[in-house]
N, CA, C and O atoms as a Maestro MAE file, in Angstrom:
{
 s_m_m2io_version
 :::
 2.0.0
}

f_m_ct {
 s_m_title
 :::
 protein
 m_atom[352] {
  # First column is atom index #
  i_m_mmod_type
  r_m_x_coord
  r_m_y_coord
  r_m_z_coord
  i_m_residue_number
  s_m_chain_name
  s_m_pdb_residue_name
  s_m_pdb_atom_name
  i_m_atomic_number
  :::
  1 25 14.473 15.398 -7.416 1 A "MET " " N  " 7
  2 3 14.347 14.433 -6.348 1 A "MET " " CA " 6
  3 2 15.663 13.678 -6.173 1 A "MET " " C  " 6
  4 15 16.160 13.533 -5.056 1 A "MET " " O  " 8
  5 25 16.216 13.205 -7.272 2 A "ALA " " N  " 7
  6 3 17.470 12.458 -7.187 2 A "ALA " " CA " 6
  7 2 18.587 13.317 -6.592 2 A "ALA " " C  " 6
  8 15 19.360 12.846 -5.758 2 A "ALA " " O  " 8
  9 25 18.665 14.567 -7.020 3 A "GLU " " N  " 7
  10 3 19.710 15.453 -6.497 3 A "GLU " " CA " 6
  11 2 19.540 15.677 -5.001 3 A "GLU " " C  " 6
  12 15 20.521 15.646 -4.257 3 A "GLU " " O  " 8
  13 25 18.316 15.899 -4.554 4 A "LEU " " N  " 7
  14 3 18.061 16.154 -3.139 4 A "LEU " " CA " 6
  15 2 18.378 14.929 -2.282 4 A "LEU " " C  " 6
  16 15 18.993 15.054 -1.223 4 A "LEU " " O  " 8
  17 25 17.962 13.753 -2.735 5 A "LEU " " N  " 7
  18 3 18.234 12.540 -1.963 5 A "LEU " " CA " 6
  19 2 19.718 12.185 -1.999 5 A "LEU " " C  " 6
  20 15 20.281 11.758 -0.991 5 A "LEU " " O  " 8
  21 25 20.345 12.361 -3.150 6 A "GLY " " N  " 7
  22 3 21.786 12.109 -3.251 6 A "GLY " " CA " 6
  23 2 22.580 13.038 -2.345 6 A "GLY " " C  " 6
  24 15 23.543 12.614 -1.706 6 A "GLY " " O  " 8
  25 25 22.180 14.304 -2.288 7 A "ALA " " N  " 7
  26 3 22.861 15.270 -1.427 7 A "ALA " " CA " 6
  27 2 22.717 14.906 0.043 7 A "ALA " " C  " 6
  28 15 23.579 15.243 0.855 7 A "ALA " " O  " 8
  29 25 21.633 14.219 0.391 8 A "ALA " " N  " 7
  30 3 21.405 13.804 1.778 8 A "ALA " " CA " 6
  31 2 22.173 12.524 2.124 8 A "ALA " " C  " 6
  32 15 22.220 12.121 3.286 8 A "ALA " " O  " 8
  33 25 22.774 11.888 1.110 9 A "GLY " " N  " 7
  34 3 23.579 10.702 1.358 9 A "GLY " " CA " 6
  35 2 22.990 9.397 0.868 9 A "GLY " " C  " 6
  36 15 23.618 8.349 1.015 9 A "GLY " " O  " 8
  37 25 21.796 9.433 0.289 10 A "ALA " " N  " 7
  38 3 21.218 8.218 -0.278 10 A "ALA " " CA " 6
  39 2 22.032 7.805 -1.503 10 A "ALA " " C  " 6
  40 15 22.582 8.647 -2.212 10 A "ALA " " O  " 8
  41 25 22.099 6.507 -1.735 11 A "ARG " " N  " 7
  42 3 22.857 6.007 -2.886 11 A "ARG " " CA " 6
  43 2 21.917 5.845 -4.073 11 A "ARG " " C  " 6
  44 15 20.983 5.043 -4.027 11 A "ARG " " O  " 8
  45 25 22.164 6.603 -5.130 12 A "LEU " " N  " 7
  46 3 21.392 6.469 -6.363 12 A "LEU " " CA " 6
  47 2 21.887 5.226 -7.088 12 A "LEU " " C  " 6
  48 15 23.071 5.123 -7.411 12 A "LEU " " O  " 8
  49 25 20.993 4.289 -7.342 13 A "LEU " " N  " 7
  50 3 21.407 3.021 -7.941 13 A "LEU " " CA " 6
  51 2 21.557 3.091 -9.448 13 A "LEU " " C  " 6
  52 15 22.324 2.327 -10.034 13 A "LEU " " O  " 8
  53 25 20.834 3.996 -10.074 14 A "VAL " " N  " 7
  54 3 20.947 4.222 -11.518 14 A "VAL " " CA " 6
  55 2 20.802 5.718 -11.754 14 A "VAL " " C  " 6
  56 15 20.184 6.415 -10.949 14 A "VAL " " O  " 8
  57 25 21.360 6.213 -12.837 15 A "PRO " " N  " 7
  58 3 21.107 7.625 -13.143 15 A "PRO " " CA " 6
  59 2 19.607 7.835 -13.337 15 A "PRO " " C  " 6
  60 15 18.949 7.018 -13.981 15 A "PRO " " O  " 8
  61 25 19.064 8.916 -12.791 16 A "PRO " " N  " 7
  62 3 17.627 9.137 -12.958 16 A "PRO " " CA " 6
  63 2 17.268 9.269 -14.436 16 A "PRO " " C  " 6
  64 15 17.980 9.907 -15.211 16 A "PRO " " O  " 8
  65 25 16.150 8.654 -14.804 17 A "ALA " " N  " 7
  66 3 15.695 8.695 -16.194 17 A "ALA " " CA " 6
  67 2 14.211 9.023 -16.223 17 A "ALA " " C  " 6
  68 15 13.406 8.427 -15.507 17 A "ALA " " O  " 8
  69 25 13.877 9.975 -17.058 18 A "LEU " " N  " 7
  70 3 12.491 10.410 -17.193 18 A "LEU " " CA " 6
  71 2 11.921 10.760 -15.825 18 A "LEU " " C  " 6
  72 15 12.301 11.774 -15.239 18 A "LEU " " O  " 8
  73 25 11.021 9.943 -15.315 19 A "ASN " " N  " 7
  74 3 10.361 10.261 -14.051 19 A "ASN " " CA " 6
  75 2 10.678 9.255 -12.946 19 A "ASN " " C  " 6
  76 15 9.951 9.181 -11.955 19 A "ASN " " O  " 8
  77 25 11.743 8.488 -13.100 20 A "GLN " " N  " 7
  78 3 12.059 7.404 -12.171 20 A "GLN " " CA " 6
  79 2 13.339 7.684 -11.388 20 A "GLN " " C  " 6
  80 15 14.341 8.133 -11.944 20 A "GLN " " O  " 8
  81 25 13.281 7.406 -10.074 21 A "VAL " " N  " 7
  82 3 14.456 7.496 -9.216 21 A "VAL " " CA " 6
  83 2 14.530 6.192 -8.423 21 A "VAL " " C  " 6
  84 15 13.519 5.730 -7.893 21 A "VAL " " O  " 8
  85 25 15.710 5.605 -8.339 22 A "LEU " " N  " 7
  86 3 15.917 4.353 -7.617 22 A "LEU " " CA " 6
  87 2 17.038 4.574 -6.608 22 A "LEU " " C  " 6
  88 15 18.176 4.848 -6.990 22 A "LEU " " O  " 8
  89 25 16.714 4.453 -5.299 23 A "VAL " " N  " 7
  90 3 17.696 4.757 -4.260 23 A "VAL " " CA " 6
  91 2 17.771 3.647 -3.220 23 A "VAL " " C  " 6
  92 15 16.844 2.853 -3.054 23 A "VAL " " O  " 8
  93 25 18.904 3.620 -2.529 24 A "HIS " " N  " 7
  94 3 19.198 2.644 -1.471 24 A "HIS " " CA " 6
  95 2 19.690 3.421 -0.255 24 A "HIS " " C  " 6
  96 15 20.458 4.374 -0.392 24 A "HIS " " O  " 8
  97 25 19.251 3.018 0.926 25 A "PHE " " N  " 7
  98 3 19.614 3.696 2.167 25 A "PHE " " CA " 6
  99 2 20.396 2.744 3.071 25 A "PHE " " C  " 6
  100 15 19.813 1.831 3.654 25 A "PHE " " O  " 8
  101 25 21.683 2.942 3.191 26 A "ASP " " N  " 7
  102 3 22.561 2.214 4.121 26 A "ASP " " CA " 6
  103 2 22.639 0.711 3.858 26 A "ASP " " C  " 6
  104 15 23.710 0.208 3.517 26 A "ASP " " O  " 8
  105 25 21.534 -0.019 4.008 27 A "ASP " " N  " 7
  106 3 21.490 -1.469 3.816 27 A "ASP " " CA " 6
  107 2 20.056 -1.861 3.499 27 A "ASP " " C  " 6
  108 15 19.158 -1.019 3.518 27 A "ASP " " O  " 8
  109 25 19.841 -3.145 3.206 28 A "ASP " " N  " 7
  110 3 18.505 -3.580 2.793 28 A "ASP " " CA " 6
  111 2 17.457 -3.377 3.880 28 A "ASP " " C  " 6
  112 15 16.345 -2.934 3.590 28 A "ASP " " O  " 8
  113 25 17.798 -3.696 5.131 29 A "LEU " " N  " 7
  114 3 16.827 -3.533 6.220 29 A "LEU " " CA " 6
  115 2 16.455 -2.069 6.419 29 A "LEU " " C  " 6
  116 15 15.286 -1.746 6.634 29 A "LEU " " O  " 8
  117 25 17.434 -1.195 6.348 30 A "THR " " N  " 7
  118 3 17.163 0.234 6.490 30 A "THR " " CA " 6
  119 2 16.324 0.726 5.327 30 A "THR " " C  " 6
  120 15 15.382 1.495 5.520 30 A "THR " " O  " 8
  121 25 16.656 0.292 4.128 31 A "THR " " N  " 7
  122 3 15.878 0.695 2.952 31 A "THR " " CA " 6
  123 2 14.421 0.285 3.113 31 A "THR " " C  " 6
  124 15 13.520 1.087 2.866 31 A "THR " " O  " 8
  125 25 14.184 -0.953 3.524 32 A "ASP " " N  " 7
  126 3 12.808 -1.414 3.726 32 A "ASP " " CA " 6
  127 2 12.099 -0.601 4.805 32 A "ASP " " C  " 6
  128 15 10.924 -0.265 4.659 32 A "ASP " " O  " 8
  129 25 12.808 -0.284 5.885 33 A "ALA " " N  " 7
  130 3 12.209 0.490 6.974 33 A "ALA " " CA " 6
  131 2 11.892 1.913 6.534 33 A "ALA " " C  " 6
  132 15 10.871 2.472 6.934 33 A "ALA " " O  " 8
  133 25 12.757 2.506 5.714 34 A "VAL " " N  " 7
  134 3 12.493 3.858 5.213 34 A "VAL " " CA " 6
  135 2 11.264 3.840 4.297 34 A "VAL " " C  " 6
  136 15 10.416 4.728 4.386 34 A "VAL " " O  " 8
  137 25 11.164 2.854 3.433 35 A "ILE " " N  " 7
  138 3 9.991 2.740 2.561 35 A "ILE " " CA " 6
  139 2 8.722 2.663 3.408 35 A "ILE " " C  " 6
  140 15 7.756 3.379 3.145 35 A "ILE " " O  " 8
  141 25 8.723 1.803 4.416 36 A "ALA " " N  " 7
  142 3 7.550 1.659 5.287 36 A "ALA " " CA " 6
  143 2 7.234 2.964 6.006 36 A "ALA " " C  " 6
  144 15 6.070 3.345 6.125 36 A "ALA " " O  " 8
  145 25 8.267 3.650 6.486 37 A "ALA " " N  " 7
  146 3 8.056 4.910 7.202 37 A "ALA " " CA " 6
  147 2 7.486 5.983 6.285 37 A "ALA " " C  " 6
  148 15 6.615 6.748 6.699 37 A "ALA " " O  " 8
  149 25 7.961 6.049 5.053 38 A "VAL " " N  " 7
  150 3 7.447 7.035 4.101 38 A "VAL " " CA " 6
  151 2 5.989 6.720 3.760 38 A "VAL " " C  " 6
  152 15 5.162 7.627 3.669 38 A "VAL " " O  " 8
  153 25 5.680 5.457 3.575 39 A "GLN " " N  " 7
  154 3 4.294 5.087 3.292 39 A "GLN " " CA " 6
  155 2 3.390 5.451 4.463 39 A "GLN " " C  " 6
  156 15 2.267 5.911 4.256 39 A "GLN " " O  " 8
  157 25 3.862 5.251 5.682 40 A "GLU " " N  " 7
  158 3 3.080 5.610 6.870 40 A "GLU " " CA " 6
  159 2 2.953 7.123 7.014 40 A "GLU " " C  " 6
  160 15 1.911 7.616 7.445 40 A "GLU " " O  " 8
  161 25 4.000 7.861 6.660 41 A "ASP " " N  " 7
  162 3 4.013 9.317 6.742 41 A "ASP " " CA " 6
  163 2 2.970 9.941 5.804 41 A "ASP " " C  " 6
  164 15 2.335 10.936 6.155 41 A "ASP " " O  " 8
  165 25 2.797 9.362 4.629 42 A "ARG " " N  " 7
  166 3 1.777 9.747 3.648 42 A "ARG " " CA " 6
  167 2 2.010 11.096 2.962 42 A "ARG " " C  " 6
  168 15 1.099 11.624 2.324 42 A "ARG " " O  " 8
  169 25 3.206 11.657 3.083 43 A "THR " " N  " 7
  170 3 3.507 12.871 2.311 43 A "THR " " CA " 6
  171 2 3.550 12.543 0.829 43 A "THR " " C  " 6
  172 15 3.096 13.323 -0.007 43 A "THR " " O  " 8
  173 25 4.099 11.382 0.517 44 A "CYS " " N  " 7
  174 3 4.178 10.904 -0.864 44 A "CYS " " CA " 6
  175 2 4.109 9.388 -0.833 44 A "CYS " " C  " 6
  176 15 4.138 8.779 0.237 44 A "CYS " " O  " 8
  177 25 4.020 8.787 -1.996 45 A "TRP " " N  " 7
  178 3 3.998 7.327 -2.084 45 A "TRP " " CA " 6
  179 2 5.264 6.864 -2.782 45 A "TRP " " C  " 6
  180 15 5.624 7.375 -3.842 45 A "TRP " " O  " 8
  181 25 5.933 5.894 -2.179 46 A "VAL " " N  " 7
  182 3 7.094 5.238 -2.784 46 A "VAL " " CA " 6
  183 2 6.875 3.739 -2.676 46 A "VAL " " C  " 6
  184 15 6.102 3.273 -1.838 46 A "VAL " " O  " 8
  185 25 7.546 3.003 -3.513 47 A "GLY " " N  " 7
  186 3 7.434 1.554 -3.478 47 A "GLY " " CA " 6
  187 2 8.796 0.915 -3.331 47 A "GLY " " C  " 6
  188 15 9.829 1.564 -3.493 47 A "GLY " " O  " 8
  189 25 8.779 -0.347 -3.028 48 A "GLY " " N  " 7
  190 3 10.014 -1.106 -2.913 48 A "GLY " " CA " 6
  191 2 10.226 -1.986 -4.124 48 A "GLY " " C  " 6
  192 15 9.277 -2.372 -4.806 48 A "GLY " " O  " 8
  193 25 11.486 -2.299 -4.382 49 A "THR " " N  " 7
  194 3 11.852 -3.190 -5.476 49 A "THR " " CA " 6
  195 2 13.222 -3.787 -5.162 49 A "THR " " C  " 6
  196 15 13.822 -3.459 -4.139 49 A "THR " " O  " 8
  197 25 13.712 -4.650 -6.027 50 A "ARG " " N  " 7
  198 3 15.077 -5.181 -5.929 50 A "ARG " " CA " 6
  199 2 15.823 -4.756 -7.180 50 A "ARG " " C  " 6
  200 15 15.271 -4.764 -8.280 50 A "ARG " " O  " 8
  201 25 17.092 -4.382 -7.002 51 A "TRP " " N  " 7
  202 3 17.922 -3.990 -8.139 51 A "TRP " " CA " 6
  203 2 19.314 -4.530 -7.904 51 A "TRP " " C  " 6
  204 15 19.986 -4.140 -6.949 51 A "TRP " " O  " 8
  205 25 19.748 -5.430 -8.774 52 A "HIS " " N  " 7
  206 3 21.084 -6.031 -8.687 52 A "HIS " " CA " 6
  207 2 21.388 -6.514 -7.279 52 A "HIS " " C  " 6
  208 15 22.464 -6.251 -6.741 52 A "HIS " " O  " 8
  209 25 20.434 -7.222 -6.685 53 A "GLY " " N  " 7
  210 3 20.637 -7.842 -5.383 53 A "GLY " " CA " 6
  211 2 20.416 -6.943 -4.183 53 A "GLY " " C  " 6
  212 15 20.583 -7.384 -3.045 53 A "GLY " " O  " 8
  213 25 20.045 -5.697 -4.410 54 A "ASN " " N  " 7
  214 3 19.786 -4.769 -3.302 54 A "ASN " " CA " 6
  215 2 18.309 -4.399 -3.251 54 A "ASN " " C  " 6
  216 15 17.661 -4.245 -4.286 54 A "ASN " " O  " 8
  217 25 17.786 -4.258 -2.036 55 A "ASN " " N  " 7
  218 3 16.458 -3.668 -1.894 55 A "ASN " " CA " 6
  219 2 16.588 -2.192 -2.223 55 A "ASN " " C  " 6
  220 15 17.612 -1.572 -1.936 55 A "ASN " " O  " 8
  221 25 15.555 -1.634 -2.824 56 A "ALA " " N  " 7
  222 3 15.626 -0.245 -3.254 56 A "ALA " " CA " 6
  223 2 14.261 0.422 -3.134 56 A "ALA " " C  " 6
  224 15 13.220 -0.234 -3.153 56 A "ALA " " O  " 8
  225 25 14.298 1.740 -3.012 57 A "MET " " N  " 7
  226 3 13.091 2.552 -3.052 57 A "MET " " CA " 6
  227 2 12.921 3.032 -4.488 57 A "MET " " C  " 6
  228 15 13.844 3.584 -5.088 57 A "MET " " O  " 8
  229 25 11.721 2.811 -5.030 58 A "ARG " " N  " 7
  230 3 11.424 3.269 -6.387 58 A "ARG " " CA " 6
  231 2 10.471 4.453 -6.283 58 A "ARG " " C  " 6
  232 15 9.391 4.352 -5.701 58 A "ARG " " O  " 8
  233 25 10.885 5.556 -6.847 59 A "ILE " " N  " 7
  234 3 10.095 6.775 -6.832 59 A "ILE " " CA " 6
  235 2 9.722 7.110 -8.269 59 A "ILE " " C  " 6
  236 15 10.581 7.180 -9.148 59 A "ILE " " O  " 8
  237 25 8.434 7.314 -8.492 60 A "SER " " N  " 7
  238 3 7.938 7.716 -9.808 60 A "SER " " CA " 6
  239 2 7.189 9.032 -9.655 60 A "SER " " C  " 6
  240 15 6.294 9.151 -8.818 60 A "SER " " O  " 8
  241 25 7.551 10.004 -10.454 61 A "VAL " " N  " 7
  242 3 6.824 11.269 -10.481 61 A "VAL " " CA " 6
  243 2 5.934 11.195 -11.714 61 A "VAL " " C  " 6
  244 15 6.413 11.256 -12.846 61 A "VAL " " O  " 8
  245 25 4.632 11.062 -11.479 62 A "CYS " " N  " 7
  246 3 3.730 10.685 -12.568 62 A "CYS " " CA " 6
  247 2 2.678 11.717 -12.931 62 A "CYS " " C  " 6
  248 15 1.809 11.427 -13.754 62 A "CYS " " O  " 8
  249 25 2.718 12.884 -12.363 63 A "ASP " " N  " 7
  250 3 1.655 13.844 -12.635 63 A "ASP " " CA " 6
  251 2 2.257 15.177 -13.046 63 A "ASP " " C  " 6
  252 15 3.137 15.705 -12.366 63 A "ASP " " O  " 8
  253 25 1.789 15.711 -14.144 64 A "ALA " " N  " 7
  254 3 2.290 16.996 -14.630 64 A "ALA " " CA " 6
  255 2 1.996 18.135 -13.668 64 A "ALA " " C  " 6
  256 15 2.609 19.197 -13.761 64 A "ALA " " O  " 8
  257 25 1.059 17.925 -12.739 65 A "ALA " " N  " 7
  258 3 0.729 18.955 -11.750 65 A "ALA " " CA " 6
  259 2 1.722 18.994 -10.586 65 A "ALA " " C  " 6
  260 15 1.632 19.875 -9.730 65 A "ALA " " O  " 8
  261 25 2.671 18.047 -10.545 66 A "THR " " N  " 7
  262 3 3.675 18.022 -9.481 66 A "THR " " CA " 6
  263 2 4.573 19.244 -9.604 66 A "THR " " C  " 6
  264 15 5.108 19.527 -10.675 66 A "THR " " O  " 8
  265 25 4.733 19.961 -8.503 67 A "THR " " N  " 7
  266 3 5.534 21.185 -8.502 67 A "THR " " CA " 6
  267 2 6.899 20.942 -7.862 67 A "THR " " C  " 6
  268 15 7.137 19.901 -7.250 67 A "THR " " O  " 8
  269 25 7.779 21.911 -8.015 68 A "THR " " N  " 7
  270 3 9.074 21.853 -7.334 68 A "THR " " CA " 6
  271 2 8.867 21.775 -5.829 68 A "THR " " C  " 6
  272 15 9.584 21.048 -5.140 68 A "THR " " O  " 8
  273 25 7.898 22.515 -5.316 69 A "ALA " " N  " 7
  274 3 7.601 22.465 -3.878 69 A "ALA " " CA " 6
  275 2 7.151 21.068 -3.453 69 A "ALA " " C  " 6
  276 15 7.490 20.618 -2.359 69 A "ALA " " O  " 8
  277 25 6.396 20.379 -4.303 70 A "ASP " " N  " 7
  278 3 5.981 18.997 -4.007 70 A "ASP " " CA " 6
  279 2 7.199 18.074 -3.920 70 A "ASP " " C  " 6
  280 15 7.299 17.242 -3.018 70 A "ASP " " O  " 8
  281 25 8.119 18.234 -4.868 71 A "ILE " " N  " 7
  282 3 9.337 17.406 -4.871 71 A "ILE " " CA " 6
  283 2 10.162 17.692 -3.623 71 A "ILE " " C  " 6
  284 15 10.646 16.765 -2.973 71 A "ILE " " O  " 8
  285 25 10.325 18.953 -3.288 72 A "GLU " " N  " 7
  286 3 11.106 19.321 -2.100 72 A "GLU " " CA " 6
  287 2 10.462 18.781 -0.833 72 A "GLU " " C  " 6
  288 15 11.162 18.275 0.044 72 A "GLU " " O  " 8
  289 25 9.140 18.879 -0.718 73 A "ALA " " N  " 7
  290 3 8.441 18.359 0.461 73 A "ALA " " CA " 6
  291 2 8.565 16.844 0.540 73 A "ALA " " C  " 6
  292 15 8.748 16.291 1.624 73 A "ALA " " O  " 8
  293 25 8.467 16.177 -0.592 74 A "SER " " N  " 7
  294 3 8.583 14.717 -0.619 74 A "SER " " CA " 6
  295 2 9.994 14.272 -0.263 74 A "SER " " C  " 6
  296 15 10.172 13.344 0.526 74 A "SER " " O  " 8
  297 25 10.991 14.923 -0.834 75 A "ALA " " N  " 7
  298 3 12.381 14.585 -0.513 75 A "ALA " " CA " 6
  299 2 12.660 14.827 0.965 75 A "ALA " " C  " 6
  300 15 13.327 14.018 1.611 75 A "ALA " " O  " 8
  301 25 12.153 15.934 1.505 76 A "ALA " " N  " 7
  302 3 12.347 16.220 2.929 76 A "ALA " " CA " 6
  303 2 11.684 15.155 3.796 76 A "ALA " " C  " 6
  304 15 12.241 14.755 4.819 76 A "ALA " " O  " 8
  305 25 10.507 14.693 3.398 77 A "ALA " " N  " 7
  306 3 9.829 13.641 4.155 77 A "ALA " " CA " 6
  307 2 10.620 12.342 4.114 77 A "ALA " " C  " 6
  308 15 10.740 11.657 5.129 77 A "ALA " " O  " 8
  309 25 11.161 11.996 2.949 78 A "ILE " " N  " 7
  310 3 11.959 10.777 2.823 78 A "ILE " " CA " 6
  311 2 13.200 10.869 3.704 78 A "ILE " " C  " 6
  312 15 13.517 9.920 4.422 78 A "ILE " " O  " 8
  313 25 13.898 11.986 3.660 79 A "VAL " " N  " 7
  314 3 15.100 12.166 4.487 79 A "VAL " " CA " 6
  315 2 14.732 12.147 5.966 79 A "VAL " " C  " 6
  316 15 15.445 11.553 6.775 79 A "VAL " " O  " 8
  317 25 13.620 12.795 6.326 80 A "ARG " " N  " 7
  318 3 13.165 12.786 7.719 80 A "ARG " " CA " 6
  319 2 12.885 11.357 8.192 80 A "ARG " " C  " 6
  320 15 13.276 10.981 9.296 80 A "ARG " " O  " 8
  321 25 12.214 10.570 7.365 81 A "CYS " " N  " 7
  322 3 11.926 9.183 7.714 81 A "CYS " " CA " 6
  323 2 13.207 8.383 7.844 81 A "CYS " " C  " 6
  324 15 13.338 7.567 8.756 81 A "CYS " " O  " 8
  325 25 14.154 8.604 6.943 82 A "TRP " " N  " 7
  326 3 15.449 7.907 7.005 82 A "TRP " " CA " 6
  327 2 16.153 8.249 8.302 82 A "TRP " " C  " 6
  328 15 16.679 7.361 8.973 82 A "TRP " " O  " 8
  329 25 16.172 9.521 8.667 83 A "THR " " N  " 7
  330 3 16.820 9.943 9.907 83 A "THR " " CA " 6
  331 2 16.156 9.272 11.115 83 A "THR " " C  " 6
  332 15 16.839 8.821 12.034 83 A "THR " " O  " 8
  333 25 14.846 9.211 11.106 84 A "THR " " N  " 7
  334 3 14.115 8.573 12.205 84 A "THR " " CA " 6
  335 2 14.444 7.102 12.280 84 A "THR " " C  " 6
  336 15 14.652 6.571 13.371 84 A "THR " " O  " 8
  337 25 14.495 6.427 11.138 85 A "VAL " " N  " 7
  338 3 14.823 4.991 11.108 85 A "VAL " " CA " 6
  339 2 16.231 4.775 11.647 85 A "VAL " " C  " 6
  340 15 16.452 3.842 12.419 85 A "VAL " " O  " 8
  341 25 17.188 5.613 11.260 86 A "LYS " " N  " 7
  342 3 18.580 5.446 11.710 86 A "LYS " " CA " 6
  343 2 18.701 5.639 13.214 86 A "LYS " " C  " 6
  344 15 19.542 5.007 13.854 86 A "LYS " " O  " 8
  345 25 17.863 6.511 13.788 87 A "LYS " " N  " 7
  346 3 17.907 6.738 15.232 87 A "LYS " " CA " 6
  347 2 17.313 5.559 16.010 87 A "LYS " " C  " 6
  348 15 17.561 5.392 17.204 87 A "LYS " " O  " 8
  349 25 16.528 4.754 15.304 88 A "GLY " " N  " 7
  350 3 15.958 3.547 15.880 88 A "GLY " " CA " 6
  351 2 14.811 3.786 16.760 88 A "GLY " " C  " 6
  352 15 14.245 2.840 17.307 88 A "GLY " " O  " 8
  :::
 }
 m_bond[351] {
  # First column is bond index #
  i_m_from
  i_m_to
  i_m_order
  :::
  1 1 2 1
  2 2 3 1
  3 3 4 2
  4 3 5 1
  5 5 6 1
  6 6 7 1
  7 7 8 2
  8 7 9 1
  9 9 10 1
  10 10 11 1
  11 11 12 2
  12 11 13 1
  13 13 14 1
  14 14 15 1
  15 15 16 2
  16 15 17 1
  17 17 18 1
  18 18 19 1
  19 19 20 2
  20 19 21 1
  21 21 22 1
  22 22 23 1
  23 23 24 2
  24 23 25 1
  25 25 26 1
  26 26 27 1
  27 27 28 2
  28 27 29 1
  29 29 30 1
  30 30 31 1
  31 31 32 2
  32 31 33 1
  33 33 34 1
  34 34 35 1
  35 35 36 2
  36 35 37 1
  37 37 38 1
  38 38 39 1
  39 39 40 2
  40 39 41 1
  41 41 42 1
  42 42 43 1
  43 43 44 2
  44 43 45 1
  45 45 46 1
  46 46 47 1
  47 47 48 2
  48 47 49 1
  49 49 50 1
  50 50 51 1
  51 51 52 2
  52 51 53 1
  53 53 54 1
  54 54 55 1
  55 55 56 2
  56 55 57 1
  57 57 58 1
  58 58 59 1
  59 59 60 2
  60 59 61 1
  61 61 62 1
  62 62 63 1
  63 63 64 2
  64 63 65 1
  65 65 66 1
  66 66 67 1
  67 67 68 2
  68 67 69 1
  69 69 70 1
  70 70 71 1
  71 71 72 2
  72 71 73 1
  73 73 74 1
  74 74 75 1
  75 75 76 2
  76 75 77 1
  77 77 78 1
  78 78 79 1
  79 79 80 2
  80 79 81 1
  81 81 82 1
  82 82 83 1
  83 83 84 2
  84 83 85 1
  85 85 86 1
  86 86 87 1
  87 87 88 2
  88 87 89 1
  89 89 90 1
  90 90 91 1
  91 91 92 2
  92 91 93 1
  93 93 94 1
  94 94 95 1
  95 95 96 2
  96 95 97 1
  97 97 98 1
  98 98 99 1
  99 99 100 2
  100 99 101 1
  101 101 102 1
  102 102 103 1
  103 103 104 2
  104 103 105 1
  105 105 106 1
  106 106 107 1
  107 107 108 2
  108 107 109 1
  109 109 110 1
  110 110 111 1
  111 111 112 2
  112 111 113 1
  113 113 114 1
  114 114 115 1
  115 115 116 2
  116 115 117 1
  117 117 118 1
  118 118 119 1
  119 119 120 2
  120 119 121 1
  121 121 122 1
  122 122 123 1
  123 123 124 2
  124 123 125 1
  125 125 126 1
  126 126 127 1
  127 127 128 2
  128 127 129 1
  129 129 130 1
  130 130 131 1
  131 131 132 2
  132 131 133 1
  133 133 134 1
  134 134 135 1
  135 135 136 2
  136 135 137 1
  137 137 138 1
  138 138 139 1
  139 139 140 2
  140 139 141 1
  141 141 142 1
  142 142 143 1
  143 143 144 2
  144 143 145 1
  145 145 146 1
  146 146 147 1
  147 147 148 2
  148 147 149 1
  149 149 150 1
  150 150 151 1
  151 151 152 2
  152 151 153 1
  153 153 154 1
  154 154 155 1
  155 155 156 2
  156 155 157 1
  157 157 158 1
  158 158 159 1
  159 159 160 2
  160 159 161 1
  161 161 162 1
  162 162 163 1
  163 163 164 2
  164 163 165 1
  165 165 166 1
  166 166 167 1
  167 167 168 2
  168 167 169 1
  169 169 170 1
  170 170 171 1
  171 171 172 2
  172 171 173 1
  173 173 174 1
  174 174 175 1
  175 175 176 2
  176 175 177 1
  177 177 178 1
  178 178 179 1
  179 179 180 2
  180 179 181 1
  181 181 182 1
  182 182 183 1
  183 183 184 2
  184 183 185 1
  185 185 186 1
  186 186 187 1
  187 187 188 2
  188 187 189 1
  189 189 190 1
  190 190 191 1
  191 191 192 2
  192 191 193 1
  193 193 194 1
  194 194 195 1
  195 195 196 2
  196 195 197 1
  197 197 198 1
  198 198 199 1
  199 199 200 2
  200 199 201 1
  201 201 202 1
  202 202 203 1
  203 203 204 2
  204 203 205 1
  205 205 206 1
  206 206 207 1
  207 207 208 2
  208 207 209 1
  209 209 210 1
  210 210 211 1
  211 211 212 2
  212 211 213 1
  213 213 214 1
  214 214 215 1
  215 215 216 2
  216 215 217 1
  217 217 218 1
  218 218 219 1
  219 219 220 2
  220 219 221 1
  221 221 222 1
  222 222 223 1
  223 223 224 2
  224 223 225 1
  225 225 226 1
  226 226 227 1
  227 227 228 2
  228 227 229 1
  229 229 230 1
  230 230 231 1
  231 231 232 2
  232 231 233 1
  233 233 234 1
  234 234 235 1
  235 235 236 2
  236 235 237 1
  237 237 238 1
  238 238 239 1
  239 239 240 2
  240 239 241 1
  241 241 242 1
  242 242 243 1
  243 243 244 2
  244 243 245 1
  245 245 246 1
  246 246 247 1
  247 247 248 2
  248 247 249 1
  249 249 250 1
  250 250 251 1
  251 251 252 2
  252 251 253 1
  253 253 254 1
  254 254 255 1
  255 255 256 2
  256 255 257 1
  257 257 258 1
  258 258 259 1
  259 259 260 2
  260 259 261 1
  261 261 262 1
  262 262 263 1
  263 263 264 2
  264 263 265 1
  265 265 266 1
  266 266 267 1
  267 267 268 2
  268 267 269 1
  269 269 270 1
  270 270 271 1
  271 271 272 2
  272 271 273 1
  273 273 274 1
  274 274 275 1
  275 275 276 2
  276 275 277 1
  277 277 278 1
  278 278 279 1
  279 279 280 2
  280 279 281 1
  281 281 282 1
  282 282 283 1
  283 283 284 2
  284 283 285 1
  285 285 286 1
  286 286 287 1
  287 287 288 2
  288 287 289 1
  289 289 290 1
  290 290 291 1
  291 291 292 2
  292 291 293 1
  293 293 294 1
  294 294 295 1
  295 295 296 2
  296 295 297 1
  297 297 298 1
  298 298 299 1
  299 299 300 2
  300 299 301 1
  301 301 302 1
  302 302 303 1
  303 303 304 2
  304 303 305 1
  305 305 306 1
  306 306 307 1
  307 307 308 2
  308 307 309 1
  309 309 310 1
  310 310 311 1
  311 311 312 2
  312 311 313 1
  313 313 314 1
  314 314 315 1
  315 315 316 2
  316 315 317 1
  317 317 318 1
  318 318 319 1
  319 319 320 2
  320 319 321 1
  321 321 322 1
  322 322 323 1
  323 323 324 2
  324 323 325 1
  325 325 326 1
  326 326 327 1
  327 327 328 2
  328 327 329 1
  329 329 330 1
  330 330 331 1
  331 331 332 2
  332 331 333 1
  333 333 334 1
  334 334 335 1
  335 335 336 2
  336 335 337 1
  337 337 338 1
  338 338 339 1
  339 339 340 2
  340 339 341 1
  341 341 342 1
  342 342 343 1
  343 343 344 2
  344 343 345 1
  345 345 346 1
  346 346 347 1
  347 347 348 2
  348 347 349 1
  349 349 350 1
  350 350 351 1
  351 351 352 2
  :::
 }
}
């Protein structure tokens, strides 16, 4: 997930550890809008948090049944939502 989002241009705020990914999109308002768009899209669930003064998307992969295809579909949905938010 971290590699896919990083390749799309999202800023990884910390190196991914275990099942956690923390990313930032352009600015705080955009990050919040992407989180809301992903939650509305319902492909996956992400949450918001603050990290060192920045709003961030927190992604947790919590189920052993999660497949590579699930990660790819979720990353694609996040990038799609980000693209939609940037277009306004």
